[in-house]
C-alpha positions as CSV (number, residue, x, y, z in Angstrom):
1,M,7.1,-23.8,-22.8
2,D,6.3,-23.8,-26.5
3,K,2.6,-24.5,-25.8
4,I,2.1,-21.9,-23.1
5,S,1.2,-18.4,-24.2
6,Y,3.4,-15.6,-22.9
7,E,4.3,-12.0,-23.5
8,Y,7.2,-9.8,-22.5
9,T,6.8,-7.1,-20.0
10,F,9.2,-4.2,-19.4
11,G,10.5,-2.4,-16.4
12,M,9.0,1.0,-15.7
13,D,11.2,4.0,-15.3
14,D,11.3,5.9,-12.0
15,A,9.3,8.9,-13.4
16,D,6.4,6.6,-14.4
17,I,6.4,4.8,-11.1
18,D,6.4,8.2,-9.3
19,D,3.4,9.4,-11.3
20,I,1.4,6.2,-10.6
21,L,2.2,6.4,-6.9
22,R,1.0,10.0,-6.8
23,E,-2.2,9.3,-8.8
24,H,-3.4,6.1,-7.0
25,E,-4.7,5.7,-3.5
26,V,-5.3,2.0,-2.9
27,G,-3.1,-1.0,-2.9
28,V,-2.8,-4.4,-1.3
29,L,-0.5,-4.6,1.8
30,A,1.1,-8.0,2.4
31,L,2.3,-8.9,5.9
32,A,3.7,-12.1,7.3
33,D,4.1,-13.9,10.6
34,D,6.6,-16.7,10.1
35,A,5.1,-19.0,7.5
36,T,1.6,-17.4,7.5
37,A,0.8,-14.5,5.1
38,Y,-1.9,-11.9,5.4
39,A,-2.9,-9.4,2.6
40,V,-5.4,-6.6,3.0
41,P,-6.4,-3.7,0.8
42,V,-5.3,-0.3,2.2
43,A,-5.4,3.4,1.4
44,F,-2.0,5.0,0.9
45,H,-0.7,8.5,0.3
46,Y,2.6,9.2,-1.6
47,D,4.0,12.8,-1.3
48,G,6.9,12.3,-3.7
49,S,9.3,11.1,-1.1
50,S,7.4,9.2,1.6
51,L,4.7,6.6,1.3
52,Y,2.1,6.5,4.1
53,I,-0.4,3.8,4.9
54,R,-3.6,4.5,6.7
55,L,-4.7,1.6,9.0
56,T,-7.6,1.3,11.5
57,S,-8.0,-0.9,14.5
58,D,-10.8,-1.6,16.9
59,G,-8.4,-3.4,19.4
60,S,-8.8,-6.8,17.9
61,S,-7.4,-6.3,14.4
62,T,-5.8,-9.2,12.6
63,K,-3.8,-6.9,10.4
64,M,-2.3,-5.1,13.4
65,A,-1.2,-8.4,14.9
66,F,0.5,-9.3,11.6
67,L,2.0,-5.8,11.3
68,E,3.8,-6.2,14.6
69,A,5.3,-9.5,13.4
70,T,6.3,-8.3,9.9
71,A,9.9,-7.2,9.3
72,D,9.4,-6.2,5.7
73,A,6.0,-5.4,4.3
74,C,5.0,-5.3,0.6
75,L,2.5,-3.0,-1.1
76,C,1.2,-4.1,-4.5
77,L,-0.6,-1.8,-6.9
78,Y,-1.8,-2.8,-10.4
79,D,-4.1,-1.9,-13.1
80,I,-5.4,-3.7,-16.2
81,E,-6.8,-1.3,-18.8
82,R,-7.2,-4.0,-21.5
83,A,-5.8,-7.5,-21.9
84,D,-2.7,-6.1,-23.6
85,T,-2.2,-2.9,-21.5
86,Y,-1.4,-3.3,-17.8
87,W,1.2,-2.4,-15.1
88,S,2.1,-3.4,-11.6
89,I,4.3,-1.8,-8.9
90,I,5.7,-3.5,-5.8
91,V,7.0,-1.4,-2.9
92,R,9.0,-3.3,-0.2
93,G,10.3,-2.2,3.2
94,P,9.6,-2.0,6.9
95,L,6.5,-0.3,8.2
96,Q,7.4,2.4,10.7
97,E,5.0,3.8,13.2
98,L,5.1,7.6,13.1
99,S,6.5,9.6,16.0
100,D,4.0,11.6,18.0
101,E,5.0,14.8,16.1
102,E,4.7,13.1,12.7
103,Q,1.3,11.6,13.7
104,S,0.0,15.0,14.9
105,A,0.7,16.3,11.3
106,F,-2.0,13.9,10.2
107,D,-4.9,15.5,12.0
108,E,-8.5,14.8,10.8
109,T,-8.3,17.4,8.0
110,A,-4.9,16.1,6.7
111,V,-6.2,12.5,6.8
112,N,-9.3,13.4,4.9
113,E,-7.2,15.4,2.3
114,S,-4.5,12.7,2.0
115,F,-6.5,9.5,1.9
116,R,-9.7,8.3,0.3
117,Q,-12.8,8.0,2.4
118,L,-12.5,5.4,5.2
119,P,-14.6,2.2,4.6
120,V,-16.2,0.9,7.8
121,F,-17.5,-2.7,8.0
122,D,-20.1,-3.2,10.7
123,Q,-18.0,-1.3,13.3
124,D,-18.6,1.5,15.7
125,V,-16.8,4.4,14.1
126,E,-16.1,5.9,17.5
127,A,-14.3,2.7,18.6
128,L,-11.9,2.8,15.6
129,D,-8.3,4.1,16.0
130,V,-6.8,5.6,12.8
131,E,-3.1,5.1,12.6
132,I,-0.7,6.3,9.9
133,Y,2.5,4.3,9.2
134,E,5.3,5.0,6.8
135,L,6.4,2.3,4.4
136,E,10.1,2.8,4.0
137,M,10.6,2.4,0.3
138,E,13.7,0.1,0.3
139,A,12.8,-1.5,-3.0
140,V,10.4,-0.3,-5.7
141,T,9.9,-2.1,-8.9
142,G,7.4,-1.6,-11.7
143,R,6.5,-3.7,-14.7
144,E,4.3,-2.8,-17.7
145,R,2.9,-4.1,-20.9
146,G,1.2,-1.9,-23.4
147,T,0.6,-1.3,-27.0
């Protein structure tokens, strides 16, 4: 590997990871069904102890089919400020559907306050179901490189 450029990255401490999870609101959620993977950008909300994912479905959602087949999901966040300053965080664990009581805590006001505005792609807004899932944070890792 003497002809390939590389640089060392370093593990992030828990406080830095916590700050980033609180400050950011979008990541890439990776799901899997046997040997087939599916990744989709999603809005998330981290309250300091729980990480919630907002998903929508119109009844024919590919992501919801993959979600049902996925034992452990993976949420990836990253940012590149400059070529020599960047970070990434990976959160792994099962996605759990909220109980009726937990789901009711995310009424329209709470959803609007906790998550970024909902992007809609050529869909009837009235036909969309908004569902909140908790990503159980079984493994959280962060790497960074900076000057």
